Structures are given as structure tokens and as C-alpha cells.
N, C-alpha and C positions, 0 to 999 in steps of 0.2 A: 711462402714463408713457413707454412704449417707442416711442410714435408722436408725433413732434413736428413743429412748423412751423419752417421754416428760411428764412433770407434770404441770398442770395448777391449782394453788390454787384459791379458790373462797370463797365468803361469805357462811357460814353455812346456808343451806336451798335452795341454788341455784345450787346444784350439778347436778340435772337433767336438768336444763335449760342450763348449760354450756355443758353437755354431748350432748344435742340436737344441739347446735351450732357446736360443733366439728364434729359430724356425718354429718351435712349438708354441711360442707366445705370439706369433703372427707378424714378426718383423719381415721386411722385404729385403731383397738383394743381399742376402747373408753370404759373406765370403770370408773363409778362414785364411789367415796369414801367419807368419811366424810371431808368436807372442801377442796376437791380437785378432779380433774379428771385426770386420766392418759390416754395417747394415744400414738400412734406411727405414723411415717411418714418420708418423706425425708425432705431435707432442705427447699423446697418450702412450705411444710406444716408448718414448723416452722415460716417462714416469714408471711405466710397467717394468722396463728393464732395470731401473734403479731399485725398485721394490722387490722384484722377483728373481733376478739373476743370482745363481749360487756360486758361479765359478769366475765371474768377471771381477776385476779389481776396481773398476769405475766405469762410468759412461761419459764419453766426450763428444761434443759436437765438432765435426770437421768444418772449420771456417774457410780453409783455403789450402791448396797444394800447388807447388810450383818448383822448378829447378833453380838452384842458386849455387854459383861457384865463387862468388865474390860477395863482400859485404854490401856493395851497392845493389846487386841483384836481390839480395835478401831484403834490403830496405824497401826497394821498389815493389817487390812481391807482396810484402806485408801492407804497404800503403794502399794497395788495390783492394784489400779485403774490407767489406762493409761492417766494420766493427761497431759502428753506431747503431746497428740493428740489435746489438746485444748489450752494449756498455753505455750506461748513462753518464751525464756530465759530472756526477759526484761519486760514481762507483770507483772502487779500488780494482786495479787490474795488474796484479804481479805477473811476472813471467818466469817460467822454468822449463827446462827440457834437456835434451841430450843430442849428441852427434856421433855418428859412427861411419867410418870409411868414406869421409867426405872432405872436400877442400876446406870447408869451414869447420874446423875441429875444436876451436876454443868456445866452450859452452858459455862462459861468462861474457865474451865479446858478443856472441850471438844473442844472449839475453838483452844486452844493452842496445844492440841494433833493432831488435824487434820491439822493445819498449819505446825507443825513440820514434820508430815508424808509426807505432800505435798512437803515440801522443800527437804526432803531426796530423794523422788522419782525423782524430777526434777534435783537435784544435780547430781544423778547418770546418768541421761539421757544426760544432757548438759555438764557434766564434769566441772562444776564450783562450787565454794564454797560460793559465795555471789550473792544474787539476788537484783538488784537495784530497780526493780518494778516501773520503770518510764514509762512503756508502757501502753496500754489500760487496763482498769479495767476488770478483769474477776472475778465477784463475785461468790465465792463458798458459797453454802448454805448447811446446814445439818438439818435433823430432826431425832430425836430418840424417837420412840414410842414403848413401851412394848419391849425394848431392840433391836428393829429392826432399824438399821441405814440406812439412805438414804443420799447420797451425790449428790448434784446437781449443775449445772452451770446456772446462771441467764442470759437469752438472752434478756430480756426486758430493763433492766436498771431502769429508773423511772417506777413506777407502771402503769399498763395499764389504770387505772382510770384517769390518766392525759392525757386527749384527746388534750388539747391545746386551748380549747375555753374558759375555765373558769380560768382567772387570779385572779379575785376577787370573793368573795362570801359573802352572808349575814351571820349572826352570827350562823346559824344552817343549813348548807347545807346538803343534802343527797349525799352520794357518787355516782359517776356516774355509777359505776358497779352494785351497789345495785338498783338504779333507773332503769337501763337497764333490770335487772332480773325481777323487778315487771312489767315492760312494756311487757316483753315476757309472763309472767303469765296472763296478761290482754289481750293477743291475739291482740295486736295493729297490724293493717295491713295497706296496702297502700291506703285503702279507708276509714280509721277510722276518725271519728270526735272525737277529744281528748280534754280533759279539765283538768286543774289544778287550783283550786281556792285559793291555797296557794303556788303560784309558786316560791316565793323567788327569787333566782338568775337564775331560768329557767331550772334547771337540768332535771326534768321530761319532760318538753316541748321539750327541745333539743334532749334528748335521743329518745323520741317517734318519732320526725320528722326524725332524721337520720336513725332510723330503718325502718320507713315507706318508705323512699326514698332509702333505701339500701346503704347509705353512710357509708363506713368503718369508725369506730370511731377513729382509729389512723392512718388514711391515710397520714396525713401531718407531723407526728412526726418521730423521729429517735430512733433507739434501740441500746442497748449495743453491740449486736452481729454483727452489721455492722462494728464495729471496731476490730473484732477478727482476721480478716484476713483469716479465714478458709471458710468463706461463700462468694461466688462470689457476687459482688454488682448487677450483672444481675438478680439474684434471687429476690432481693428486688424490682427492677424495673419492673420485670415480674408480681409480685404480686400486686404492686401498680396499674399497668395498668389494671390488671384483675378486681381489685376493682373498678376502675373508669368506666370500661365498663359495670359493673352491676348496676351502679347508675340509679335510675328511677326518673328523675326530673318531669315527667308528673303525678306522683302519685296524687290521689285525696285527700289524707290526708290533714287535716287542724287542727291546734291546737289553743285552746283558753286558755290563762293564765291570772290570776288576782291576786292581792295582795293588802292588805290594806296600805302597806308601799310604798310610792312614790319612795324612793331610790332603793328598791328591784326591782320594775317595770323597772326602768331605767337600772339597772344592768342586768336584764334578757334580755332586748332588746339589750344591748351591746354584751352579750354573744351569743345570737342567730345570730346576724350579723356576729360575728367572726366564728361561726360554719357553716355559709352559709345556714341557714334555716329560716331566718327572714321573707322571703316572704310566708312562710307556717304557720306563726303564727300571732296571734293578742294578744298583751299583754296590759292589762289596769289596772288602779287602781280601786279596788272595794272591798267592804266588802263581806266576804264569806256568810254573812246573805242574801245577794241579789243574790246568785248564782242561775243560771237556765241553762237548756239545751234547746237551741232553735232548734237544729237539730232534725231530726226524731229519731235519736238514738245516744248516746254518751258514750264514755268510760272516766271514771274519775280516775286518779291516783293522789294521793296527800299525802303530808307529813306535817300534821298540826303541829304547835308549841308544843313542849313537856314541861311539867312543870319543868322537871329537868334542862332545858337549857335556855329557853327564857322567860317563864312566871312562876309566882307562881303557885303552883299545883292547887289551887282552881280556878284560872283564866283559866287554861287549861281545867279543868273539865267543867267550864261554857261554854267554847268554844265548847266542844264536845256536850253539850246539844243544843247549838244553831245550830251546824251543823245538828244534828238529826232533829230538827224542820224544817229546810230548805230542806235537802237532802231527807228525807223520804216522802216528798210530790212528788218527781220526780220519774216517772214510766218509763221514756224513756232513762234510762241510767244504766250502771253497775259501781259500785264504788269499788276502791282498796285503802284502807286507811291504812297506816302503823303508828302504835302507840305503845308505851311501857306500856300504861295504861291497867291493868287487868280489870278495870271497864269500859273500853271504850264501850262495847255493852250496858251496863245498862245506861250509861250516854247518849249515842247516841239514845237509845230507840228502838233498833232493833237488833236481833240476826243475826250474819253474816251467809251467806249461807255456807261459808267455811273459815277456818283460816289456816295460815301457819306461823310457827315460823321463824323469821329472826333476824339478828343482824345489827343494824345501828351503825357502829363503835363498841364500847364495850357495847352498850345499847341493852339489850334483848327486842325485839319487837314482835308484831304479825301483820301480814298482814290480815286485815279484808276485806273479799271479799263479795260483795253484788250483786247478779245477778238479774236484772229485765228484763223481757221478753218484747220485742217489740210486738206491737198489732198483727202482722202477724206471730209470732213464738209461739209455744205451749210447748216446752220442753227446759230444761237446755242444753241438747245436741245440739239442734238447735241454742241456743243462742251462745254457745261456738264455734260452727262451723261458725257462721256468724262473730264473733269477731276474 
């Protein structure tokens, strides 16, 4: 019972990044799938994953998996899952999920069948007819893909992108987990000089700093599983202490953020202070046209305004042209720019070294990556090794 199978959903395009995180923290049987990574481990790994994962949306326990092409097969499959090992007689156990390319396509009907089967299983075990569901919430989730049903228990509660430092945001923030994935792809290290010329509420800056200093992203927040009763609170204390011990406050990392909007700059400063990394950042009001890298070498990760959300499309296109005129003169930095524009490279005036498809919320984007070699490096491999 102390060794379980887990599922960690993530943004499409970040599966390999998340798999790498899990392997480095000691998880077993790590396998990347579309939009998720499965792994296994003991209760400590479950707590460690919740506290430390930067790119996972949440951590789920896989309770059971089976094929179902009818409501009866769905009912019988759930009925076989030992839910009593996780759910008490007074606990709440709501059900939510999704279905894709399956005979059972009605999500609401599937929710009802799974709930009914769970009630029947628990009625038989606890020998009661009515569940008050006044106890801690045990969120049951299901996925049905190509008639394969997976039933899961959410251990996280609020999504893991809710680190606790960003109460307010500007009108077009990038999600923390997506920003963390881009930062991982950019090879941000403890000695990186980092830049974001469209810093907004500071998400890239804060995620880069916490990664460089090895600060667990969810160190200070609580998780749903802490209320389950089946996990000793000592496990959470152990993993938080482990995370604190691995923090490197002496890291040489420093980040520079700027934005043309004064309110965004002030908001970014507030968020950085709340995240505990303000001393590692300098955030100023500046037009991106004036961007420059003063360090010997810098890594730039940025999320410029999108025409669909903040600017009219032509204004966004002109912004990309202005960025190209400025950024393409800089040869002592590598750039990682996320944008939904299929014309970005043409407008920017330079073909990306590499591209990666990502989703920012429901917006299909590309991460345009430009690698520039420092004077003393000769190959892309050397660049990536340094970064």
C-alpha cells in the first residue's frame, strides 16, 4: 500500500521536461505520454512531487484502469476498485473527468455512473445507506481515451501552478508551470544571467530565480492529501525539510526584468518579494526597443503581448518587427520567445534555430529558440552545455 502508481498531467510539449524532473527526484518507472507522465513511488515521492515539481499541473494516484464500451462495463470496472482504502465513511468524493474518441462520450453520464459505482462499493464496505460527505474532499477524476478508463484520486487540490506568490496578475499572464518548462528548456542554471523584456507580473523572472536557487515551487502551500488521514503528516514535514536543505541562496544567478507598463513593474516587484527572490532580481520600467544584454552572456525568456488578447493584431505584428530590429543585433545571448503567430519568424526577421509546439492555456503557440554562441564557444553543443 505504501508503493503507488501516480499520474502527473502537464502542458502538451512539456512531457519530456516533467519526466526529467521526476527522474531527478528519485521516482520509479517514469514514462512520458501525451499530456502526462506516469511514475511510481512511496508516499514520500508523492509528497516530494507535490512540493517540488515545477511543470506538473497536479499529482494523481491511479486507482484503477480498465476497458469499457458500455455503462455497465464502466460501473463494474469502478465497483472493483478498493476505494475504501482511500475514502472514509464521511469523506466527500465528487467526480469529474473527460472522454475522447470513446463509445462512452457523455461526460455527465459517465460522472453519474462512476459516482453510483463508488457509492455502491463504499456502502457495502461501511454498511451504511447514506453518505453525508461532510469530511475532507477526495476528488475522483476519470479519463476515457479510446475506451480505456483510468480512475484517479487527486492529491494536490488546487493546481500546482498556484505557487502562492502571484495573487494578482496583469491582463495576459503566462501560467507558472508553462514558464517553468520554458526555463528548463532554456537551460537556466545557478550562474545564469537571465532577462525578460516583457516581464508583466514577473512569472518568468520568479520561476527562473526559484529554479536557479533550487527553491521548491510549492514549499509553503498545502495539499488535499494532507487532509486524507492516510498519509502521516511527518512525510510532508520530511519532504519540506529536504527541500529547504537543498536551497542554494549563494547561487550566482541574477535576473533583469523590464516592462513598458509601470503597474506591471510594480506588480512584478510585489510578487518577487512574496516569492522570496527579490534580491536576485532587478525590475525596471523600460521599452523593449531599448533592450540590451550588458552581461558577457544572457538567457532571454519572454512572452510578448499576443494580438488575440492584449493588442490589435497589427500592433502585435509591429511589436515583433521592433523586437527583431533590437534583438537581432545582440550576439551575446540566447532567446526563447513564445508566440501564437505563425508569421513570427518573418516579422522578427530571423529563422529560429529550433521551434517547439506548446499551448498557453487554449492558445496554440510556438516556442521560438535562437541560440547565439558566446565568443569563446564554437558549437551549439557547447552553448547548450554552458547554459
